[in-house]
C-alpha positions as CSV (number, residue, x, y, z in Angstrom):
1,X,19.4,345.6,19.0
2,X,21.5,346.4,15.9
3,X,22.4,343.2,13.5
4,X,25.7,341.6,14.2
5,X,28.5,341.7,11.0
6,X,31.1,339.3,11.2
7,X,34.5,339.5,9.5
8,X,36.3,336.1,9.3
9,X,39.7,336.2,9.0
10,X,42.4,333.8,8.7
11,X,46.1,334.0,7.3
12,X,48.4,331.4,6.0
13,X,51.8,330.4,7.5
14,X,53.2,329.7,11.0
15,X,49.6,330.1,12.2
16,X,47.7,327.9,10.1
17,X,49.0,324.2,10.7
18,X,48.0,321.8,7.8
19,X,45.9,324.9,6.4
20,X,42.8,324.3,8.3
21,X,42.5,327.5,9.1
22,X,42.7,329.4,5.3
23,X,40.5,326.2,4.7
24,X,38.1,327.4,6.3
25,X,37.5,330.1,4.6
26,X,38.3,328.5,1.3
27,X,35.3,326.3,2.3
28,X,33.0,329.4,2.6
29,X,34.3,330.7,-0.9
30,X,33.7,327.4,-2.5
31,X,30.2,326.5,-0.7
32,X,28.4,329.9,-1.0
33,X,28.0,333.0,-3.2
34,X,30.8,335.3,-2.7
35,X,32.5,338.1,-4.5
36,X,35.9,340.3,-3.6
37,X,35.6,343.5,-2.1
38,X,38.8,344.3,-1.4
39,X,42.6,343.9,-1.0
40,X,45.9,345.0,0.8
41,X,48.2,344.9,-1.7
42,X,51.7,343.9,-1.2
43,X,54.8,345.7,-1.5
44,X,54.9,347.4,2.0
45,X,54.2,343.9,3.9
46,X,55.8,341.0,2.5
47,X,59.2,339.8,1.8
48,X,59.3,337.8,-1.4
49,X,62.1,335.8,-0.5
50,X,59.6,334.1,2.0
51,X,56.2,334.5,0.2
52,X,57.1,334.1,-3.1
53,X,55.1,335.4,-6.2
54,X,53.6,332.4,-8.3
55,X,53.6,332.2,-12.0
56,X,50.4,330.7,-13.4
57,X,48.1,331.1,-16.5
58,X,45.3,332.8,-16.9
59,X,43.0,332.3,-20.2
60,X,46.2,330.8,-21.7
61,X,48.6,333.9,-20.6
62,X,51.1,333.4,-18.1
63,X,50.9,336.1,-15.3
64,X,52.8,336.5,-12.0
65,X,50.5,336.9,-9.0
66,X,51.9,338.7,-5.9
67,X,50.8,337.7,-2.4
68,X,47.9,340.0,-1.2
69,X,45.2,339.9,1.2
70,X,41.9,339.7,-0.3
71,X,38.3,340.5,1.1
72,X,35.3,338.8,0.5
73,X,31.4,339.0,0.6
74,X,29.7,336.1,1.2
75,X,26.0,335.4,1.5
76,X,25.3,332.5,3.6
77,X,21.5,332.7,3.1
78,X,18.9,335.8,2.5
79,X,19.6,336.5,6.0
80,X,22.8,336.0,6.3
81,X,26.2,337.8,4.8
82,X,29.4,337.6,6.6
83,X,33.0,339.0,5.5
84,X,36.3,337.3,5.1
85,X,39.8,338.2,5.1
86,X,42.1,335.9,3.5
87,X,46.3,336.2,2.7
88,X,49.6,335.1,3.7
89,X,50.8,336.4,6.9
90,X,52.7,339.6,6.5
91,X,56.3,340.0,7.1
92,X,56.5,343.6,7.9
93,X,54.4,346.6,9.3
94,X,51.7,344.4,11.8
95,X,50.4,347.4,13.5
96,X,49.6,349.2,9.9
97,X,48.4,346.2,8.3
98,X,46.1,345.4,11.3
99,X,44.6,349.1,11.3
100,X,44.3,348.8,7.4
101,X,42.1,345.5,8.0
102,X,40.1,347.3,10.7
103,X,39.7,350.1,8.5
104,X,37.9,347.9,6.0
105,X,35.9,346.2,9.2
106,X,34.7,349.7,10.0
107,X,33.3,350.5,6.5
108,X,31.5,347.0,6.2
109,X,29.6,348.2,9.7
110,X,31.7,345.0,11.3
111,X,30.4,344.4,14.7
112,X,32.4,341.2,15.1
113,X,35.9,340.2,14.5
114,X,36.8,336.7,14.6
115,X,40.4,335.2,13.7
116,X,40.9,331.5,13.0
117,X,44.1,329.8,13.5
118,X,45.4,326.1,13.8
119,X,48.1,324.4,15.5
120,X,50.0,321.0,16.5
121,X,49.5,319.7,19.3
122,X,49.4,316.5,21.5
123,X,46.0,315.3,20.2
124,X,44.6,312.5,18.3
125,X,42.7,311.8,15.0
126,X,40.6,309.4,16.5
127,X,39.0,312.0,18.9
128,X,37.0,315.5,17.7
129,X,39.8,317.8,17.3
130,X,39.8,320.6,20.5
131,X,39.2,324.0,19.5
132,X,40.0,326.8,22.0
133,X,38.5,330.1,22.2
134,X,40.0,333.5,23.4
135,X,38.7,337.1,23.2
136,X,40.9,340.3,22.7
137,X,41.6,340.5,26.4
138,X,43.3,336.8,26.5
139,X,47.0,336.3,26.4
140,X,46.8,333.0,24.0
141,X,44.3,331.0,22.6
142,X,45.3,328.0,25.1
143,X,45.6,329.7,28.3
144,X,46.1,332.9,30.5
145,X,49.4,332.0,31.5
146,X,51.2,331.7,27.9
147,X,54.3,333.6,27.6
148,X,55.9,333.4,23.9
149,X,55.6,334.9,20.3
150,X,52.4,335.3,18.5
151,X,51.3,335.7,14.9
152,X,49.1,337.9,13.1
153,X,45.9,336.4,14.2
154,X,46.4,337.2,17.7
155,X,48.0,341.0,17.0
156,X,44.8,341.7,14.8
157,X,42.5,340.2,17.9
158,X,44.2,342.4,20.3
159,X,43.8,345.6,18.0
160,X,40.3,344.7,17.3
161,X,39.2,345.0,20.8
162,X,41.0,347.9,21.2
163,X,38.9,350.0,18.5
164,X,35.9,348.4,20.3
165,X,35.2,345.4,17.8
166,X,33.9,342.6,19.6
167,X,37.1,340.1,19.2
168,X,37.8,336.6,19.4
169,X,40.0,333.6,18.0
170,X,39.3,330.3,17.3
171,X,42.3,328.0,17.3
172,X,42.0,324.1,16.2
173,X,44.5,321.8,17.6
174,X,46.2,319.6,15.0
175,X,47.6,316.1,15.6
176,X,51.7,316.5,15.7
177,X,52.6,313.5,14.1
178,X,50.5,314.6,11.2
179,X,53.2,316.3,9.1
180,X,51.9,319.0,6.6
181,X,49.1,317.6,4.7
182,X,45.7,319.0,4.8
183,X,43.3,318.2,7.6
184,X,39.7,318.4,6.4
185,X,38.6,317.3,10.2
186,X,40.5,320.4,11.4
187,X,38.8,322.3,9.2
188,X,35.3,320.8,9.7
189,X,35.7,321.7,13.8
190,X,36.4,325.5,13.1
191,X,33.0,325.6,10.6
192,X,31.1,323.9,13.7
193,X,32.5,326.3,15.8
194,X,32.1,329.6,14.0
195,X,28.4,328.3,12.8
196,X,27.9,328.4,16.6
197,X,28.9,331.6,17.4
198,X,27.3,333.3,13.9
199,X,24.1,331.3,14.6
200,X,23.9,329.2,11.3
201,X,24.2,326.0,10.4
202,X,27.3,325.7,7.5
203,X,27.0,323.6,4.5
204,X,29.6,320.4,5.6
205,X,28.8,317.8,3.0
206,X,31.8,317.8,1.1
207,X,34.2,318.9,3.8
208,X,32.6,315.5,6.2
209,X,33.0,313.2,3.2
210,X,36.8,314.5,2.6
211,X,37.4,314.5,6.8
212,X,36.3,310.8,7.2
213,X,38.6,309.9,4.2
214,X,41.4,311.8,5.8
215,X,41.2,309.5,9.1
216,X,40.8,306.3,7.4
217,X,44.3,307.2,5.8
218,X,45.7,308.2,9.3
219,X,44.1,305.0,10.4
220,X,45.7,303.0,8.3
221,X,49.2,304.7,8.8
222,X,48.7,304.0,12.8
223,X,48.5,300.4,11.8
224,X,51.4,300.4,9.8
225,X,53.5,302.1,12.4
226,X,54.0,300.1,15.6
227,X,55.5,303.2,17.5
228,X,53.2,305.8,16.4
229,X,50.1,303.2,17.2
230,X,51.6,303.0,21.0
231,X,51.8,306.9,20.9
232,X,48.2,307.2,19.7
233,X,46.7,305.0,22.2
234,X,48.5,306.9,24.9
235,X,46.6,309.9,24.0
236,X,43.8,308.6,23.6
237,X,43.9,306.9,27.3
238,X,44.9,310.6,28.6
239,X,42.1,312.3,26.9
240,X,39.7,309.9,28.0
241,X,41.0,310.3,31.4
242,X,40.8,314.5,30.7
243,X,44.6,314.1,31.7
244,X,46.6,317.7,31.4
245,X,50.2,316.4,31.9
246,X,53.1,316.1,29.2
247,X,52.6,313.3,26.7
248,X,55.9,311.8,25.8
249,X,56.8,312.2,22.0
250,X,59.2,309.4,21.0
251,X,60.9,309.8,17.8
252,X,58.6,312.8,17.1
253,X,60.4,313.8,14.1
254,X,60.7,310.3,12.8
255,X,56.7,310.0,13.3
256,X,55.9,313.0,11.3
257,X,58.5,312.2,8.4
258,X,57.1,308.6,8.1
259,X,53.5,310.1,8.2
260,X,54.1,312.4,5.4
261,X,55.9,309.9,3.3
262,X,52.9,307.2,3.8
263,X,50.4,309.8,2.8
264,X,52.2,311.1,-0.2
265,X,52.4,307.4,-1.2
266,X,48.6,306.9,-0.4
267,X,47.6,309.7,-2.8
268,X,50.1,308.4,-5.3
269,X,50.9,305.0,-5.5
270,X,53.9,303.2,-7.2
271,X,53.1,302.2,-10.7
272,X,53.0,298.3,-11.0
273,X,56.3,296.5,-12.3
274,X,56.1,294.9,-15.5
């Protein structure tokens, strides 16, 4: 039996609640030896008013960095090498973009394409965040009855299945009351599921510490907000009972705004008054 080769793909934007999916790829690049091996250039695929180029300083010189998709080779151990793809979700020409991604996968003799996503959902930070699996024949990362908009991970997943790759998607659910801050607990859950599929134990040391700090911050928030505390306890009871009914979301927008404000103040406390 030939050795399986994996391409892991994650895209910023609509499919990436709290950056949990792209942070999974970033963690792999930071934790293991990696090298860039390819790009999909930007001009044909991006609206620069949506995905703006960035000004940065490199070795003392200013330069403009344009949005693009980058491919990497990541060495996990002496027996395991994976490929990863990361970039902003493209705005145009998705079919062509996916075919370029899959041509790259074919050149690297990839057998399995795994796309990552993260979505806001009715779940709680006090339980393991749910991760849903789907393959290229499913209609949605959550269930078979879904009819609605999809993102580039789903389109790439379907294209990969049609081209003969083993294709699947992993989507982690993020508590909807958290707003837009990073969610290391979501990233760790995706990493755990990836490891079980690929058959390796990924290094989670730094990520586990960040996830625990994240939980403590959100615990503090719930203790300071009675409405949010009641909402979280309600969700906990439903999850413990394995309920599937709709969950009421009182003041959902207000809870998100209060969460974001609190987490920002936690990271950047006000200077004491003289």
